[in-house]
C-alpha positions in Angstrom: 92.9 93.2 71.0 94.6 94.8 73.9 97.9 96.6 73.8 100.5 96.1 76.4 103.1 98.8 77.4 105.4 99.7 80.3 103.4 101.8 82.9 104.1 105.4 83.6 103.3 107.7 86.6 100.4 108.9 84.4 98.9 105.3 84.9 99.1 105.3 88.6 95.4 106.3 89.1 94.2 103.5 86.7 96.6 101.0 88.5 95.2 101.9 91.9 91.5 101.6 90.7 92.4 98.2 89.3 94.3 97.4 92.4 91.1 98.3 94.4 89.2 95.8 92.1 91.5 93.1 92.9 91.5 93.8 96.6 87.8 93.6 96.9 87.6 90.3 95.0 90.3 89.2 97.7 88.2 90.7 100.6 85.2 88.9 99.5 87.3 85.7 99.4 88.9 86.2 102.7 87.5 89.2 104.7 89.6 88.0 107.9 92.8 89.0 105.9 91.9 91.8 103.4 90.6 95.3 104.1 87.2 96.2 102.7 88.5 99.8 101.7 91.7 100.9 100.9 93.5 104.2 101.8 94.1 105.8 98.3 97.2 107.7 99.3 98.8 104.5 100.8 98.0 102.5 97.7 99.4 105.3 95.6 102.6 105.1 97.4 102.7 101.2 97.2 102.1 100.9 93.4 104.2 104.1 92.7 107.3 102.6 94.3 107.4 99.8 91.8 107.5 102.6 89.0 111.0 103.8 90.4 112.8 100.7 91.3 115.2 99.2 88.9 114.6 95.8 89.8 110.8 95.9 89.2 108.4 96.8 86.5 104.8 97.5 85.8 103.1 96.7 82.5 99.6 98.0 81.7 97.0 96.5 79.2 95.0 99.0 77.3 91.8 98.6 75.3 90.6 101.8 73.5 93.2 103.9 75.4 91.7 102.7 78.6 93.9 100.7 81.2 92.1 97.5 81.9 94.9 95.4 83.3 98.5 95.4 85.0 101.0 93.2 86.1 103.9 94.1 88.8 107.0 91.9 88.6 110.2 92.4 90.6 113.5 90.6 90.7 115.3 89.1 93.7 117.7 86.5 94.8 117.2 83.8 97.7 119.8 81.7 99.4 119.3 80.2 102.8 121.3 77.8 104.8 119.0 75.0 103.4 118.7 76.0 99.8 120.7 76.7 96.7 121.1 80.3 95.5 118.1 81.1 93.2 117.7 84.3 91.1 114.1 84.7 90.7 111.4 87.0 89.4 108.1 87.3 91.4 104.7 88.5 90.2 103.5 90.9 93.1 100.2 91.4 91.5 98.3 90.8 88.3 94.8 92.1 87.7 92.2 92.6 85.0 89.1 94.8 85.3 86.2 92.4 86.1 84.2 93.0 83.0 87.0 91.8 80.7 88.2 88.7 82.7 88.4 85.5 81.0 89.3 87.2 77.7 93.2 86.6 77.5 94.2 89.9 79.0 95.8 88.2 82.1 97.5 85.6 79.9 99.1 88.5 77.9 100.0 90.3 81.0 101.7 86.9 82.6 103.5 86.4 79.2 104.9 90.0 79.4 106.1 89.3 83.0 107.7 86.2 81.9 109.6 88.0 78.9 110.7 90.6 81.4 112.2 87.8 83.7 113.8 85.9 81.0 115.6 89.1 80.0 117.1 89.3 83.3 118.3 85.8 83.2 116.5 84.6 86.3 116.1 80.7 87.4 112.4 81.0 87.8 109.3 83.0 88.2 107.2 82.9 91.2 103.8 84.2 92.6 101.3 83.7 95.3 97.7 82.9 94.7 94.9 82.6 97.1 93.0 79.1 97.3 89.8 80.6 97.0 90.7 82.3 93.6 90.2 79.2 91.5 90.0 81.1 88.2 93.5 82.5 88.9 94.8 79.1 90.0 93.7 77.7 86.8 95.1 80.2 84.6 98.5 79.9 86.4 98.5 76.1 86.1 97.7 76.3 82.4 100.7 78.4 82.1 102.9 75.7 83.8 103.1 77.2 87.3 103.0 74.3 89.8 102.4 74.2 93.6 105.8 74.1 95.4 104.5 74.7 98.9 101.4 75.3 100.9 101.2 78.0 103.5 98.8 77.1 106.3 97.1 79.4 108.7 95.0 79.2 111.7 93.1 81.9 113.4 93.6 81.9 117.1 
């Protein structure tokens, strides 16, 4: 059974490694969007920024003291001329090492992100998922996430 905890600066390399795995999966699904290789320094800065933000958290899942998954969640607020003011949390990324996918680790991380969000009293939790990533779509729908809008794109 994996254990969950807040990530620390010491977890940054493991988070970067898992982030690379997630990106490679996305690259294979949408090579016209995602990079085939990531700049390690740039990625360490990207993930590291979430460790220091007061309105964000990173949790890691460990099995036998090895980081095997992570989730990044942030808090925000939205109000436009057309919408009600909504305090929300957003899952920026959720990843589990490929060899352990489908074993409930993603669900544990998702539930942790939801608990973090509830503690902050937000109105809803959001995330983006790519249409090609059907296993992720199914997991999120199983946890009562529903499609609110479709973002369409056309290469020109």
